[in-house]
C-alpha positions as CSV (number, residue, x, y, z in Angstrom):
1,M,5.5,-15.9,-34.5
2,A,4.0,-13.8,-31.8
3,A,3.1,-10.2,-32.3
4,P,6.0,-7.9,-31.4
5,H,6.0,-5.8,-28.2
6,F,7.5,-2.3,-28.4
7,T,9.7,-0.8,-25.7
8,Y,11.5,2.6,-25.6
9,N,15.4,2.5,-25.9
10,L,17.0,5.3,-24.0
11,H,20.3,5.0,-25.9
12,T,18.8,5.2,-29.3
13,C,15.8,7.3,-28.3
14,Q,13.6,5.0,-30.3
15,Y,10.8,2.4,-29.8
16,E,12.2,-0.9,-30.6
17,P,10.2,-4.2,-31.1
18,V,10.7,-6.9,-28.5
19,Y,9.6,-10.4,-29.4
20,L,8.3,-12.8,-26.7
21,T,9.7,-16.2,-27.2
22,G,10.1,-19.4,-25.2
23,K,9.3,-19.6,-21.6
24,R,8.4,-15.9,-21.3
25,L,5.7,-16.4,-24.0
26,L,4.4,-19.4,-22.3
27,K,4.3,-17.7,-18.9
28,K,2.4,-14.7,-20.2
29,S,-0.1,-17.0,-22.1
30,A,-0.7,-19.0,-19.0
31,V,-1.3,-15.9,-16.9
32,F,-3.7,-14.6,-19.6
33,L,-5.6,-17.9,-19.9
34,T,-5.8,-18.2,-16.1
35,L,-7.3,-14.7,-15.7
36,A,-9.7,-15.3,-18.5
37,L,-10.9,-18.6,-17.0
38,I,-11.3,-17.0,-13.6
39,I,-13.3,-14.1,-15.0
40,S,-15.5,-16.3,-17.2
41,S,-16.2,-18.7,-14.3
42,A,-17.1,-15.9,-12.0
43,T,-19.3,-14.4,-14.7
44,F,-21.0,-17.8,-15.3
45,S,-21.5,-18.4,-11.6
46,W,-23.0,-14.9,-11.1
47,Y,-25.4,-15.5,-14.1
48,M,-26.5,-18.9,-12.9
49,N,-27.2,-17.6,-9.4
50,R,-29.1,-14.6,-10.6
51,F,-30.9,-16.1,-13.6
52,S,-32.4,-19.7,-13.9
53,P,-32.2,-21.6,-17.2
54,I,-35.1,-21.0,-19.6
55,E,-36.2,-24.7,-19.2
56,E,-36.2,-24.4,-15.5
57,Q,-38.1,-21.2,-15.6
58,L,-40.7,-22.8,-17.8
59,Q,-40.9,-25.8,-15.5
60,R,-41.4,-23.6,-12.4
61,K,-44.2,-21.8,-14.2
62,R,-45.9,-25.1,-15.1
63,N,-45.5,-26.3,-11.5
64,K,-47.1,-23.1,-10.2
65,A,-50.0,-23.6,-12.6
66,L,-50.4,-27.2,-11.5
67,L,-50.3,-26.3,-7.9
68,A,-53.1,-23.7,-8.4
69,Q,-55.2,-26.3,-10.2
70,W,-54.6,-28.8,-7.5
71,Q,-55.6,-26.3,-4.7
72,A,-58.8,-25.4,-6.7
73,L,-59.6,-29.1,-7.0
74,N,-59.1,-29.6,-3.3
75,N,-61.5,-26.7,-2.7
76,Q,-64.1,-28.3,-5.0
77,V,-63.7,-31.6,-3.2
78,A,-64.2,-29.9,0.2
79,G,-67.3,-28.1,-1.1
80,R,-68.8,-31.4,-2.5
81,Q,-68.0,-33.0,0.8
82,K,-69.9,-30.3,2.7
83,T,-72.9,-30.6,0.3
84,L,-72.9,-34.4,0.7
85,T,-72.9,-34.1,4.5
86,T,-75.8,-31.7,4.3
87,L,-77.7,-34.2,2.1
88,A,-77.0,-37.0,4.4
89,E,-78.3,-35.1,7.4
90,Q,-81.5,-34.2,5.5
91,D,-81.8,-37.8,4.4
92,D,-81.6,-39.2,7.9
93,H,-83.4,-36.5,9.9
94,T,-86.0,-35.3,7.5
95,Y,-86.9,-37.5,4.5
96,R,-86.5,-40.8,6.4
97,V,-88.5,-39.5,9.3
98,I,-91.3,-38.5,7.1
99,L,-91.3,-41.8,5.3
100,D,-91.0,-43.9,8.5
101,L,-87.6,-45.3,7.4
102,P,-84.7,-45.9,9.8
103,A,-81.6,-43.6,9.4
104,L,-78.6,-45.1,7.8
105,S,-75.9,-46.0,10.3
106,A,-72.3,-44.8,10.1
107,G,-71.2,-48.3,9.2
108,Q,-73.6,-48.3,6.2
109,R,-72.4,-45.0,5.0
110,L,-68.7,-45.8,5.3
111,A,-68.7,-49.6,4.5
112,G,-66.4,-50.3,1.6
113,A,-64.8,-46.8,1.7
114,G,-61.4,-48.0,2.8
115,G,-58.9,-50.7,1.9
116,A,-58.3,-49.6,-1.7
117,E,-54.8,-48.0,-1.1
118,K,-53.1,-51.0,-2.7
119,N,-54.8,-50.1,-6.0
120,Y,-53.2,-46.7,-6.1
121,P,-50.3,-46.3,-8.6
122,A,-46.8,-46.6,-7.1
123,E,-46.0,-43.0,-8.1
124,V,-49.0,-41.8,-6.1
125,R,-48.1,-43.7,-3.0
126,K,-44.7,-41.9,-3.0
127,Y,-46.3,-38.6,-2.1
128,P,-48.4,-38.6,1.1
129,L,-50.1,-35.3,0.2
130,I,-51.3,-36.6,-3.2
131,L,-52.2,-40.0,-1.7
132,E,-54.4,-38.3,0.9
133,S,-56.2,-36.4,-1.9
134,Y,-56.8,-39.7,-3.7
135,K,-58.2,-41.2,-0.5
136,Q,-60.5,-38.2,0.1
137,I,-61.9,-38.4,-3.5
138,D,-62.5,-42.1,-3.1
139,R,-64.3,-41.6,0.1
140,L,-66.4,-38.9,-1.5
141,K,-67.2,-41.1,-4.4
142,H,-68.3,-44.0,-2.1
143,Q,-70.5,-41.7,0.0
144,A,-72.1,-40.3,-3.1
145,E,-72.9,-43.8,-4.3
146,V,-74.4,-44.6,-0.9
147,E,-76.5,-41.4,-0.9
148,Q,-77.7,-42.2,-4.5
149,Q,-78.8,-45.7,-3.4
150,S,-80.5,-44.1,-0.3
151,F,-82.4,-41.5,-2.5
152,N,-83.4,-44.3,-4.9
153,Q,-84.9,-46.1,-1.8
154,L,-86.6,-42.9,-0.7
155,S,-88.1,-42.3,-4.2
156,E,-89.4,-45.9,-4.3
157,T,-90.8,-45.6,-0.8
158,A,-92.4,-42.2,-1.5
159,T,-94.1,-43.6,-4.6
160,I,-95.5,-46.4,-2.5
161,K,-96.5,-44.1,0.3
162,N,-98.2,-41.6,-2.1
163,T,-100.2,-44.5,-3.6
164,M,-101.1,-45.7,-0.1
165,W,-102.0,-42.3,1.2
166,A,-104.1,-41.7,-1.9
167,S,-105.8,-45.1,-1.6
168,R,-106.5,-44.9,2.1
169,P,-110.1,-43.9,2.9
170,A,-109.7,-40.4,4.2
171,I,-112.8,-38.2,3.4
172,Q,-116.5,-38.3,3.9
173,P,-118.5,-40.2,1.3
174,V,-121.2,-37.5,1.5
175,D,-120.5,-33.8,1.4
176,N,-121.4,-31.8,4.6
177,R,-123.6,-29.6,2.5
178,E,-125.8,-32.5,1.7
179,L,-125.6,-34.1,5.1
180,T,-128.6,-33.7,7.5
181,R,-127.5,-36.1,10.2
182,L,-124.7,-38.6,10.8
183,H,-125.7,-41.6,12.9
184,T,-122.5,-42.8,14.6
185,T,-123.9,-46.0,16.0
186,F,-121.1,-48.5,15.4
187,G,-121.1,-52.0,16.8
188,L,-123.9,-53.8,18.6
189,R,-127.3,-52.1,18.3
190,M,-131.0,-52.8,18.2
191,H,-132.0,-53.3,14.5
192,P,-134.7,-50.8,13.6
193,I,-136.7,-53.3,11.6
194,F,-136.0,-56.7,13.1
195,N,-135.9,-55.4,16.7
196,V,-133.1,-57.7,17.7
197,L,-129.5,-56.9,18.7
198,M,-127.3,-57.0,15.6
199,D,-123.8,-55.8,14.7
200,H,-123.8,-52.5,12.8
201,K,-120.4,-52.4,11.0
202,G,-120.6,-48.9,9.5
203,L,-122.0,-45.3,9.8
204,D,-125.3,-44.0,8.4
205,F,-125.3,-40.7,6.5
206,T,-128.8,-39.2,6.3
207,A,-129.1,-37.1,3.1
208,P,-131.8,-36.5,0.5
209,K,-132.4,-39.1,-2.1
210,G,-130.1,-38.6,-5.1
211,A,-127.4,-36.8,-3.1
212,P,-123.9,-37.5,-4.5
213,V,-121.8,-40.3,-3.0
214,Y,-118.0,-40.1,-3.4
215,A,-115.2,-42.6,-3.3
216,T,-113.2,-42.0,-0.1
217,G,-109.9,-43.1,-1.6
218,D,-108.3,-44.3,-4.8
219,G,-109.1,-47.9,-5.7
220,R,-110.9,-50.4,-8.0
221,V,-114.6,-51.2,-7.9
222,S,-114.6,-54.9,-7.1
223,M,-118.4,-55.2,-7.0
224,A,-121.4,-53.0,-7.8
225,Y,-124.7,-55.0,-7.5
226,F,-128.1,-55.3,-5.8
227,S,-128.1,-57.1,-2.4
228,G,-131.2,-58.1,-0.5
229,S,-129.9,-56.4,2.6
230,Y,-127.5,-53.7,1.3
231,G,-129.7,-52.8,-1.7
232,N,-127.6,-51.2,-4.4
233,V,-124.1,-51.5,-3.0
234,I,-120.6,-50.7,-4.2
235,F,-117.4,-52.5,-2.9
236,I,-114.1,-50.7,-3.6
237,D,-110.8,-52.4,-3.1
238,H,-108.2,-49.7,-2.2
239,G,-105.2,-52.1,-1.8
240,F,-103.0,-52.0,1.2
241,D,-105.6,-54.1,3.0
242,Y,-108.3,-51.4,2.8
243,E,-111.9,-51.9,1.5
244,T,-114.9,-49.6,1.6
245,R,-118.6,-50.4,1.0
246,Y,-121.4,-48.0,0.1
247,A,-124.9,-49.4,0.6
248,H,-128.6,-48.5,0.0
249,L,-127.8,-46.5,-3.1
250,Y,-130.4,-45.1,-5.4
251,K,-128.2,-45.9,-8.5
252,F,-124.6,-46.5,-9.5
253,N,-122.2,-44.2,-11.4
254,V,-119.5,-46.8,-11.8
255,T,-119.1,-50.4,-13.1
256,P,-117.2,-53.4,-11.6
257,G,-113.5,-53.3,-12.5
258,Q,-113.4,-49.5,-12.9
259,F,-110.6,-47.6,-11.2
260,V,-111.8,-44.6,-9.3
261,K,-110.0,-41.6,-7.6
262,R,-110.7,-40.2,-4.2
263,G,-113.6,-37.7,-4.4
264,Q,-114.9,-39.2,-7.6
265,L,-118.7,-39.5,-7.9
266,I,-119.6,-43.2,-7.7
267,G,-123.4,-43.2,-6.9
268,Y,-126.4,-41.5,-5.3
269,V,-128.0,-41.8,-1.9
270,G,-131.1,-44.0,-1.9
271,N,-133.3,-46.2,0.2
272,T,-132.9,-49.6,-1.4
273,G,-132.5,-52.9,0.5
274,I,-133.4,-53.1,4.2
275,S,-133.6,-49.4,5.1
276,V,-136.0,-47.2,6.9
277,S,-135.3,-43.9,5.0
278,P,-132.9,-42.4,2.4
279,H,-129.3,-42.6,3.7
280,L,-125.9,-44.0,2.9
281,H,-124.6,-46.9,4.9
282,Y,-120.8,-46.6,4.8
283,E,-118.3,-49.3,6.0
284,V,-114.5,-49.4,6.1
285,F,-112.6,-52.7,6.4
286,Y,-108.9,-53.1,7.2
287,K,-107.4,-56.5,6.9
288,G,-110.8,-58.0,6.7
289,Q,-112.0,-56.4,9.9
290,A,-114.6,-53.6,10.1
291,V,-113.3,-50.4,11.7
292,N,-115.2,-47.3,12.7
293,P,-115.1,-44.9,9.7
294,I,-115.4,-41.8,11.9
295,Y,-111.6,-42.0,12.5
296,F,-110.9,-41.6,8.8
297,F,-112.6,-38.3,8.2
298,Q,-110.4,-35.7,9.8
299,R,-107.4,-36.1,7.3
300,D,-109.1,-34.0,4.6
301,L,-111.2,-31.8,6.9
302,S,-110.3,-28.6,8.9
303,N,-110.7,-28.7,12.6
304,L,-113.9,-26.6,12.3
305,E,-115.4,-29.0,9.8
306,Y,-114.5,-32.0,11.9
307,R,-116.1,-30.5,15.0
308,K,-119.2,-29.8,12.9
309,L,-119.2,-33.4,11.8
310,I,-119.1,-34.6,15.4
311,Q,-121.8,-32.1,16.4
312,T,-124.0,-33.4,13.6
313,A,-123.7,-36.9,14.8
314,G,-126.8,-38.2,16.5
315,K,-125.2,-40.6,19.0
316,S,-128.3,-41.4,20.9
317,E,-130.3,-42.3,17.8
318,S,-130.5,-45.8,16.4
319,S,-129.1,-46.8,13.0
320,L,-131.2,-46.6,9.8
321,D,-130.6,-50.2,8.7
């Protein structure tokens, strides 16, 4: 039974209970429930519009953090791309120029960088922005691999070049402080002993007997023996088609098969063999052909020292052997 409702009776001057029954009770209940539903719906709608669900708030926070990480990653990729571009420019315009290597073409640097989109996951291909990031990272990875291969080639070439530069005859075999005269007669000349025209394949360094003689480049002593014409002579094989010969020595300071470095003492000036006075007869051969040694001296000499060398040369004098 519903709770009574009290009303004031004017005839009895008392509050008398009134009980709601039947349709009247149903009507009031319906009105109450309707108002309650309207108020609760409005309250819920206001709350939902003003406040997100906890799970949604957490998801937004996670999305914001992921977006910040993604932007940071894109910045790192852009930085790596800039660094790689700088390395490629140095590679083509500095390192390869120094080592006499051709620059890599755009085709070589980009070959194989595309055509891999079909390998991307389906969920990645749905989002163009993410797909472009994947492509950019793949291009960066490919360019880095190309640059790594290029630097490996540069390293190998530099090693070979360093060996070649160290082996190439490039200094005087006799120190300027010991040198009294350089006879630059190279080629056909009148032999000072036989008085006939003969080919002179080297230069003659006049110096006191016993003056040090140095290897002009790294190499291996192929021969060190006494020759009837050369006297005590040393042959050094420098590799890379270079060979040098040091004749009329007083004595040796090396043995056949020994490896020597540029500037290493190998013997002493003498007057052995067919020679008219103490001197060193020095020859340079390239690919089996004698070349004038004078053109190999300036590499390790200052301009002043080189001019002094030329001034010392007695061009009008005959050779000493």
